[in-house]
N, C-alpha and C positions, 0 to 999 in steps of 0.2 A: 504493499499500500502506499502510495507516495505522501510526502510530507504534507501538512495542512497549509493553505495560502494563506500571506499575511493578510489578505483579504476577508478572512473566515468571520472574524468578528462582525466587521459590517454587514456581510452576508448574512448573518443570522439574526442582524438586529432590523434588517431590512424585512426578514422572513416574521419577526416577530410583530412588526408594524402592523401587521395583515390584522394582529386582535384588535389594535387600536382603531383602523378604520372599520373594520364590519362593528364596533362598538359604537361609532359614533353615527351609525344608520339607527338609532334607538330613540332617545327622548325627543330629540327636535323634531323627527317624522311622524310620532303618532297622530297629531293632528291631522296633517295630510293623507296618511293611510285611512285613518277613519273617514273624510271626505271621498276619496277615489273608491275605498272599497263599500263605501255605503254601510259603514256599521258603526254601532256608538262607539265614543272613545272609550268608554270601559271596555269593549271588546278589543278595539285596537291595541290596547294594553298588552294582551297575551302574545305580540311581537316581540315584547322584552320578557314577558314570563317564558315564554318556550324556548327561546335562546338561552335561558339563564337555566332550565331545567337539562336543555341537552347538554350545554357545559358542564353542570355539576356531575353529569354522568361521564360524560368524556374525558374530562381532566384527569380524575385518578387514573383511570384505564391507560390511557396515552405516558401518564407518568410512569408508570410499572413498565410498559412495553419500551420506554425509551431507555429503561435501564439494562436493557438487554441488547444484543449484536447489531439489530435493523432499525439504526435512528434515522439513518437519511432516508430509508424508505417509507419509515413511520411518518416523518415529516413530509414527505412528497404526497402519501395517500391523505393525510389530513387536508392540506392546500387543494388539492384537487377536490375534496368533496366539499371544503368551502368554498370554491369556483362554483362546483354544480349547483350549491345551495343559492349562491347570489346570482347566478342566471335566472334559475327557478323564480326568485323573489322579483327579479326583473321583469319578467314575461307573464308573471302571473294573473290566469284570468279571473280569480275569485281568491276570497280571503282564506279559505282553506288551505288552496294549492301556496299561496305567499307563505302560511305558516309551516307548511314541509322545508321552503326554504329556509326560512330563520332558523329551523330547528337544524338542519346539516350546516348552518354557519354556527351555529354555537360550538362546534369542535374548534373555532377560535382559540375559546380558552385554554385548550390544552398545548396551544403551540408555545407557550414561553417556556414551560418545565422541559419541552423535548430540545430547545434551543440550548437551554441552560446546561442541559446532559451532553450535548453536543462539544459545548464550551469546556466543560469539566474534562472531556475525553481528548479534544485536538489542541486546545490552546496551551501554550508553553506555562510550566506553573508559577513562574512571576508574574503572568498576565491572567490569571485565573479569576482571582477575586475583583478586580477592576473589570473583567467582562463580563462577570456575574451580575455585577451591579448594574452595568449598563442596560444589560438585558431585562432587569428587572424592572425596571424605570421605564423601559420602552413603551409600556401600553399608556402608562403618564403621560409621557411625553406625546405620544402620536395622538391622545386623544383632544390635546389643545391645538393640533393640527388638523386632525380629522373632522371636530367637530365645525370650524370653518368653512372647508372643502364641503362638506354637507350642506351647509346651509346655503353656501353659493351657487351650489348644482340644483337643491330643491328649489331655490327661488328664481333661478334663470329658468329652469326646467320644470320637471316634476319629481316625484320621489323615484322614478325607475331607473332617471338617468343617473341618482346617487347610486344604486344597487348595480348599476353597469360601470360606474366608475371602480366601485369594489372589486368586480370581478376583474376588470383589466389590471388592477393592481396585484391581485393575487396571481395572475399570469405571468407578469414580471417577477414576483416573488419566487416562482415555480423554478423560472429561468435561471435565476440567480442561483436558488440550490442546488439545480441540476449540474450548474459549471464549477460551484465553487465548494461546496460541501466535500468532502472526501468520500471517493467511492468506497463499495465494497463494506462488507459487516464488521463490527468491531470485534476483532480475534480478541481483545480483552476482557468482553464483557461475558459475565456467567450466564450458563444456558440454564433457567430453572424453569418447572412447571409453571403456567399461568393462573393463577388463583381466581378462576371464573365463578366459584359460589362467593368469594370477597368482592370481586366487581359487581355481582349482581346485587348482592344484598344493598352496597354504599350506594348502588345506581338510585333501588328504589328507596332507600331510607333516604338517601340526599333530596333524590326527586320530590317526593311525597312532602319533606320537610319545607323545601323551598315553594311548593304550592302551595301550600298552607299559608305560609309567610306572606307570599306576593297577593292570594285572593283574601286573606286576612280581611281588609277593609272592604272589599265587595260581598263577600259573605256573609260579614257581621263576626267581630273576634268571641263572640259568645255562641255561635250558631253550632248545632251538631256537626255540619260539615267541616269546619274550622278546627273543633276540638278534636275531631274523630280523625284529620288527618294528620294534625301535629302529635297526637298521642300514637298513633299508627307509625310515622316516621321515628318516634322516640324508641318504640320497642324493636322495630327492624335493626335500628342502629345499633341498640344493644347488643341483640343477638349478633349483628357483624362485629363488634367489638370482641366478643367472647370467641367467635370464629378466628378472628385474628390473631389474637393471643394464643390458640391451641394448633395456629398452622404453621407447618416448617418454611413454606414459602408464601406469608401474607403479601397481598396487594400492598398493603400500607405496613411496615414494622412499627406498631404502637410502642414498641419497648423504647424507643428513642425519646419519647414523650419523659420519660425519665431525667433527659438531659436538659437542665434549666434553660439553656440557652433556644433550645428548640421547642420548648413548652412555651416560654417567652415571645418568641418570633410569631406561633399561632394563635396565642391570645389576642396579641399585639394586632394582627390581621384581622379578625373579626371587628375589633374596637374601633380601628381607625377606617375600616373597609366602609362601616355602617355609616363614621362620621364624614367621610368623603363624598359618598353618594348623596348624602342628603344637603351637603355645601354643592356640588354640582346640580342637583336636580332644581331646587330652590332657587338660585340662581339662574338657570336656564327658565324657570316659570315666571321670574319678577322681571328678566328682561322681556319676554313675549308678553306679559299680562296687560292691560290697557290702561291707559293712565286715569281712567276713572275709579278703578279700584283703590287709587290713593297711594299705591306702592309701585304699579307696573310704569315699565320704561317702554312698550307700544314698539319694541323694535323688530321689524318683520325678520320672517326666518333667514333672510338673506345675512342679516348682520347678528343678528342673535347668536349664532353660533361663534363670532369672533370674542363674544364673553368669555371663551374657555381658554382662548389663546395664550393668556398671561399664564395659565396651569402650566402649558405646556414650555414655557419660557424660563418659569420658575425651577420645574422638575428637572429639565436640562442642565439648567445652570449649578443647583444642587448635585446633580451625579459628577459633573466636572470637579466641583469642590470635593466630592467626598473621596475621588480616585487619588486627590493629591493629599487630604487629609488623613486618609486609611492607614498610613505608616505611622502615624504620630497619635492618633486616636484610636481606640479599642472600639469595636462594631457594638459591644454592650453599652458603651457610653454615647455612640451616635445615635442609637433608636430611641433613647429618651429624649435628647436634643431635638430629632425629629418631630417627635410627639408633642413637644412642646412646641416648634415651632407652628405645628397643625394646630394646636390650642389658641396660640396668638390668631390664627388666621380665622378660627371658629368663631373666636369672640368680637374678632372684628365685623365681621357678616352679621352677627346678631346684634352687634349694637349700630354699626352704620350701613345701612343698604337703601337709603333713598336715592342717592346718585351713580351714575353709572360707573364713576371713577371710584367709588369705594368697593363695588362689586369686583372691578378689575382688579385693585391691588389686593383686595382678600382673595382673590385666585392667582394672584401671584405668590403671595405669601405663603398659600394652602399647597402651590406645587414645590416652593422651596423644602416645605417640612415633608410632603411626601416622598419627595426624590429624595431626600435623607433617608427616610422610614424604609421606604419601599427596596433603597439600593441596599441595608444592613439586614434585612429579615432572610433574604436567601443565601447571605454570606454568613449570616449566621449559622444557618443551617448545614450548608457545606462545610463549615468548618468541622461541624460535631456529628456527622454521620459519614460511614462509609461512602466510597464512590459507586456502589453497585445498590444503594440505598436513595441516591441523590434525587433520583426523577422521581420517584413516588413522594418523597419527602415534601420536595419542591410543590411538585402538583397539589399535594394536600393543602400546602399553605396557600396555593393559588384559590384552592376551593373554600376555605375559610373566608378567603378575602370576599369572595363570591357570595357566600352565606351572608356577611355581616353588608354588604351591599344591599342586599336582598331585602335583610331585616331592616335596616334603614330606612330604603324605599317605603315599605309597608307600613312603617310605624310613622312615618311622614305623611304618608296617606291619609293615615288613621286622622291624626293631628288636622289635617287641612279639611276631610270630610267633615268634621267636628266644628270647622269655623268657616262656613261657607255662606256667603252672602245670596239676595234674592235672585241675582244675574247670574247664579253659579260659580263666580270666580272664589277664590279663597279670601279671606279677609286679611286684612295687616296684622291683627293679631295671632293667626293662624300661622302666617308666613313668620313673625316675628317668635313664636313659641318653637316652631320648627328648627329655626336657625341657633336657639338657645339649645334645643335636645342636641343638637351636631357638636356645638361648642362643650358641652357638658360631656360628652363622650370622648371628646380629646381630652379636655381637663382630666377626665378620671385615667385615662389609659396612661396619662404623662405623669400623674401622682404614682400609681402602680408601678410604672418603669424607674421613676427617681428612688421611689422607695426600696426597690429590688435591690437596686444599683449600690445605694447607700448600706442596706443588710448585706449585703456581698462585701464591701469593704470592711465591715466591723467582724463580721466573721473572719476575714482574711488576716486583721491586724491582733485578734484573739489567739490565733495560733502561735 
């Protein structure tokens, strides 16, 4: 097998950008999909739900498979299915066919763990940590670029052109992977049986959990459907944990959770994932809401996407800074610092969101904190687990981010539903309370991380 190209990391980053491009086809386009497909907005929200459900199932499976010998083939198959999904969504004659395309696009959530496994395998040891950090924040950086592009395309043409753009981007990503990623199987990777039972149980458990969280605001949090779905998910996930702990070759080695750094990264993923999605979704809502609401900025979809652009700038700048500071600051220190910056951003959005510049500054600071935090999480995991467990461990961290995002979206929707005016728009009180929730989550995570860091220092000094 030939030595890897020096362009390998940029190629993997480009492939990982497909996740961000597909993700940007979400919140901004829900109103357009509802009109074009002649369905209620509540039904159109399923374009987000089905995408999350498919991603929750695909991500851990792709993570485990990426620990095996066929990393490049896995990446190409996933990109090909995402391409097919993008084309189906672009040409869909009805909403049902459209949802099939969105489900296939859900595989994009598993792309980043696969690219991280490829980097861990082929990038020189001296550059691995910086490469993993870059890949981890690719989604955050790309969202800040993807949203403006989606807004421009949807504003000038219609939603179908946005999905054609995604398809074109994935085609170029496939070409880059084919040309630059090393050929042939990874001869150093272990060949172990695939845990089909674990994959089925985890997919069923996560799928039903995300379904219950996503549809809770519509069904009612106290309805039998919501309670039954979440209880069923909890039982399935409990069975999955028992099976994984007793399996010789589990889908995800849960024993690594005994490592404090892995546990820290995963719990942080849930909290910050929820806070981030609240900030993104409510900022987008404020930008597009009519001025008559008292808080809305009445931006057309063409311009609304640019509200997310500072997020990309901040996360990119933070990643560059992290790469320089990584030799001088430990990752366990970097994670609470990133959370602290996100707490500042969340507080800013809570207290100041009446002017467009306030939203833009809030997004910029959010990007800085997110770039630092998301760069630290997978690097902490990579440092704490064996190479053969990296893909599954990082993919599970990605799943937990998705669960946190879904939980944050659902709770935000519940708050807004309880504070809806006669014109069916959220009230200013609902907007403020939702921003306050996002800020509170960031503060809680930040305090917990700093408390953990201080307790670790006390234990070290006491020895």
